[in-house]
ZAMARGU-4260 file (C-alpha; in steps of 0.2 Angstrom, whole numbers, plus 5000, padded with zeros to 4 digits):
<rodrens>
0) 5001/4999/5000 | 5008/5016/4995 | 5007/5028/5012 | 5003/5048/5008 | 5001/5065/5016
5) 5000/5080/5014 | 5014/5093/5019 | 5012/5105/5030 | 5018/5123/5026 | 5027/5131/5041
10) 5017/5145/5054 | 5018/5160/5045 | 5019/5170/5061 | 5024/5163/5074 | 5025/5169/5094
15) 5042/5163/5101 | 5047/5170/5120 | 5065/5166/5127 | 5066/5154/5140 | 5051/5142/5136
20) 5055/5128/5145 | 5041/5116/5138 | 5044/5121/5120 | 5035/5133/5107 | 5019/5132/5100
25) 5017/5117/5088 | 5024/5116/5073 | 5013/5104/5065 | 4996/5099/5064 | 4995/5086/5074
30) 4980/5079/5067 | 4990/5073/5052 | 5006/5067/5060 | 5002/5050/5058 | 5009/5034/5052
35) 5004/5039/5035 | 5017/5053/5034 | 5026/5055/5016 | 5025/5074/5007 | 5014/5077/4994
40) 5014/5094/4986 | 5013/5109/4992 | 5004/5125/4987 | 5017/5129/4976 | 5019/5114/4967
45) 5033/5105/4977 | 5036/5087/4978 | 5048/5079/4987 | 5045/5061/4980 | 5046/5044/4991
50) 5050/5055/5006 | 5045/5043/5019 | 5053/5027/5009 | 5069/5025/5019 | 5062/5035/5036
55) 5057/5032/5053 | 5038/5039/5054 | 5030/5041/5071 | 5012/5032/5072 | 5007/5046/5084
60) 5010/5062/5092 | 5007/5056/5107 | 5022/5053/5119 | 5030/5035/5116 | 5043/5024/5127
65) 5045/5039/5137 | 5048/5041/5152 | 5064/5045/5161 | 5071/5058/5152 | 5069/5076/5157
70) 5068/5088/5142 | 5056/5098/5131 | 5056/5087/5115 | 5067/5071/5112 | 5066/5056/5100
75) 5074/5041/5099 | 5074/5034/5079 | 5080/5015/5073 | 5086/5017/5057 | 5085/4998/5054
80) 5070/4997/5058 | 5061/5013/5053 | 5055/5012/5067 | 5050/5030/5080 | 5057/5019/5098
85) 5054/5035/5109 | 5047/5050/5106 | 5040/5068/5117 | 5036/5083/5111 | 5043/5079/5095
90) 5033/5089/5083 | 5035/5106/5095 | 5044/5119/5090 | 5060/5121/5100 | 5076/5133/5098
95) 5089/5121/5091 | 5106/5130/5095 | 5122/5125/5088 | 5113/5109/5082 | 5111/5123/5069
100) 5127/5118/5061 | 5124/5100/5057 | 5114/5109/5044 | 5125/5122/5040 | 5140/5109/5037
105) 5131/5098/5027 | 5129/5113/5016 | 5145/5116/5014 | 5149/5100/5011 | 5138/5100/4995
110) 5141/5116/4989 | 5160/5120/4993 | 5177/5111/4991 | 5186/5105/5006 | 5203/5112/4998
115) 5195/5132/4998 | 5204/5142/5005 | 5192/5154/5015 | 5196/5174/5021 | 5188/5175/5038
120) 5174/5191/5035 | 5170/5208/5045 | 5154/5195/5048 | 5164/5182/5059 | 5168/5194/5070
125) 5153/5190/5083 | 5152/5200/5100 | 5139/5190/5111 | 5141/5187/5128 | 5145/5167/5129
130) 5145/5162/5112 | 5156/5149/5107 | 5169/5152/5097 | 5185/5146/5086 | 5197/5160/5088
135) 5198/5165/5070 | 5198/5184/5065 | 5193/5194/5051 | 5206/5192/5037 | 5214/5175/5045
140) 5212/5161/5029 | 5211/5142/5031 | 5206/5128/5023 | 5187/5124/5021 | 5192/5107/5027
145) 5199/5116/5044 | 5184/5128/5045 | 5174/5113/5047 | 5182/5105/5060 | 5182/5122/5068
150) 5164/5122/5068 | 5160/5106/5074 | 5174/5102/5085 | 5174/5119/5098 | 5157/5125/5089
155) 5163/5140/5083 | 5151/5152/5079 | 5163/5163/5069 | 5167/5148/5059 | 5149/5146/5055
160) 5148/5165/5049 | 5164/5162/5037 | 5155/5145/5032 | 5140/5156/5026 | 5151/5170/5017
165) 5161/5159/5008 | 5147/5145/5001 | 5134/5162/4998 | 5142/5178/5000 | 5133/5183/5015
170) 5124/5177/5031 | 5106/5180/5025 | 5109/5173/5006 | 5115/5157/5018 | 5100/5157/5028
175) 5089/5155/5014 | 5099/5142/5005 | 5096/5135/5024 | 5078/5134/5022 | 5077/5129/5005
180) 5088/5114/5009 | 5077/5109/5027 | 5061/5108/5015 | 5071/5099/5004 | 5075/5087/5015
185) 5054/5088/5022 | 5061/5098/5036 | 5047/5111/5034 | 5044/5116/5053 | 5061/5123/5053
190) 5066/5137/5051 | 5085/5146/5051 | 5090/5164/5051 | 5109/5161/5054 | 5122/5146/5050
195) 5127/5146/5068 | 5110/5145/5081 | 5111/5161/5089 | 5094/5166/5099 | 5083/5173/5087
200) 5065/5172/5087 | 5062/5166/5069 | 5074/5154/5073 | 5068/5137/5077 | 5064/5118/5073
205) 5058/5100/5079 | 5066/5086/5085 | 5058/5078/5072 | 5065/5091/5058 | 5083/5090/5067
210) 5082/5068/5064 | 5079/5073/5047 | 5090/5085/5044 | 5105/5074/5052 | 5099/5057/5043
215) 5103/5068/5027 | 5120/5075/5033 | 5124/5056/5036 | 5125/5052/5016 | 5139/5063/5016
220) 5153/5052/5015 | 5164/5067/5025 | 5152/5073/5036 | 5155/5058/5052 | 5172/5065/5051
225) 5170/5081/5057 | 5156/5077/5069 | 5164/5065/5080 | 5181/5072/5084 | 5185/5077/5101
230) 5202/5090/5097 | 5209/5095/5083 | 5223/5108/5077 | 5222/5120/5063 | 5236/5130/5052
235) 5229/5146/5052 | 5237/5161/5041 | 5231/5177/5049 | 5232/5192/5038 | 5249/5200/5040
240) 5255/5182/5032 | 5260/5176/5049 | 5254/5158/5055 | 5249/5149/5068 | 5242/5133/5076
245) 5223/5133/5085 | 5217/5119/5094 | 5202/5116/5097 | 5191/5103/5108 | 5176/5097/5109
250) 5161/5101/5120 | 5153/5084/5117 | 5152/5073/5134 | 5153/5057/5126 | 5167/5064/5118
255) 5177/5072/5132 | 5174/5057/5142 | 5164/5066/5155 | 5147/5052/5152 | 5146/5036/5144
260) 5135/5030/5130 | 5126/5013/5136 | 5137/4998/5136 | 5141/4991/5118 | 5134/5007/5109
265) 5148/5018/5099 | 5146/5036/5095 | 5145/5040/5075 | 5142/5060/5073 | 5133/5071/5085
270) 5131/5089/5089 | 5128/5100/5104 | 5119/5116/5107 | 5117/5128/5123 | 5109/5143/5124
275) 5097/5151/5138 | 5083/5151/5127 | 5086/5131/5118 | 5091/5125/5136 | 5104/5110/5133
280) 5103/5099/5116 | 5111/5085/5108 | 5108/5073/5091 | 5118/5059/5088 | 5120/5045/5077
285) 5126/5030/5086 | 5128/5011/5083 | 5118/5000/5094 | 5130/4982/5101 | 5119/4974/5086
290) 5126/4984/5074 | 5110/4992/5069 | 5110/5011/5071 | 5102/5024/5078 | 5098/5044/5077
295) 5092/5053/5095 | 5088/5069/5099 | 5087/5077/5113 | 5080/5096/5115 | 5081/5108/5130
300) 5085/5099/5145 | 5087/5110/5161 | 5107/5105/5163 | 5120/5097/5158 | 5119/5083/5166
305) 5099/5079/5163 | 5106/5081/5144 | 5118/5067/5145 | 5110/5055/5158 | 5095/5058/5147
310) 5104/5055/5130 | 5109/5038/5139 | 5093/5033/5146 | 5083/5036/5130 | 5098/5024/5119
315) 5094/5014/5131 | 5077/5009/5126 | 5084/5005/5109 | 5095/4992/5111
</rodrens>
C-alpha cells in the first residue's frame, strides 16, 4: 500500500518567547502527523517523491516509551527498522542552538570544496556574551576543511559565519539556502536565520526535523569525520601573513569522557547546542551493540547532566 500525507506549511507567524521550558507553539497540524507521513505537494507544487520510503515515521503525536528523560522534546529513531522507538514533543517548535550547525556543515560539504582557501570575513567577529568561538579573526585564511572542524569541534560561531559567507556571499543568502535545503529534506517546520544558532525568535526547528536533517547529513561521506572528533589542530594564516596553530576541543560530554554511552554503543556523529533560550541540546547518530544504527535527539534539557543522562537513557530504550 502506498502511503501518503500532505505537506504541512510552516506557520507564517510564530509567537516565540525565550526561555520557554516546555517548547514553543506546535509546529505541525498534529491531526495529520500519523503513520502515513509522506510528502505529496504543497501550494507551490513542490514535491518530494518517496519522502518516507526510508525514514522513521511516528505513528502518533502522543508520547511513546517516554519516561525517564528530563527534556522538552526528544526522540529515538531506529534506522534499521524505520521505527520511532521513543518520542515526546517531537513536533513541537524548539530553539536548536548550535545543533543548527549540522545543516551548515551539510551545505558546506554539498556546495564547497574542502581544499578551498577561505578568508574569514568581518561578519565572523561575533560579539555575543558566552558565544562559542573558534578563535578566528577577520582576515584569517584557512582551508574549508579546517573551517569545518572549527565549526563542529569547538562549535565556532565565527567559523559558521565564515562558511556562510564563503558558500553564499552573505549570512542572509546562506540562511535562505538553509531553508530551501531543509524544505527539500522534508524539515518543513524549521526556519533558520543564521548558520550558527544564536538566538532569534525566527530561528527554530523540531526534534523530528532535526532527525531528518542529521539523517540527510550522514549521507555525505565526510560528515561523520567532522562531527565525531574530540580534538583538532588547524593551521591558520593571519592577515599579516604569519601562521599560527589553533587547537580546538569538543564540548560533547561523550567525546570528552565526562559521560558514557550505554555499554556496546558507539557514536557515529553528533552535535551539541546550548543557549539560555534553547536549554541543553544534543543530536547523535550511534551504532547499537547489534550493529544497527540509531539517531537520538534531545532538546531543551534543563541542565548539562540532564542532557547526557537523558540521552543515555533514551538510547538504552533502543538496545
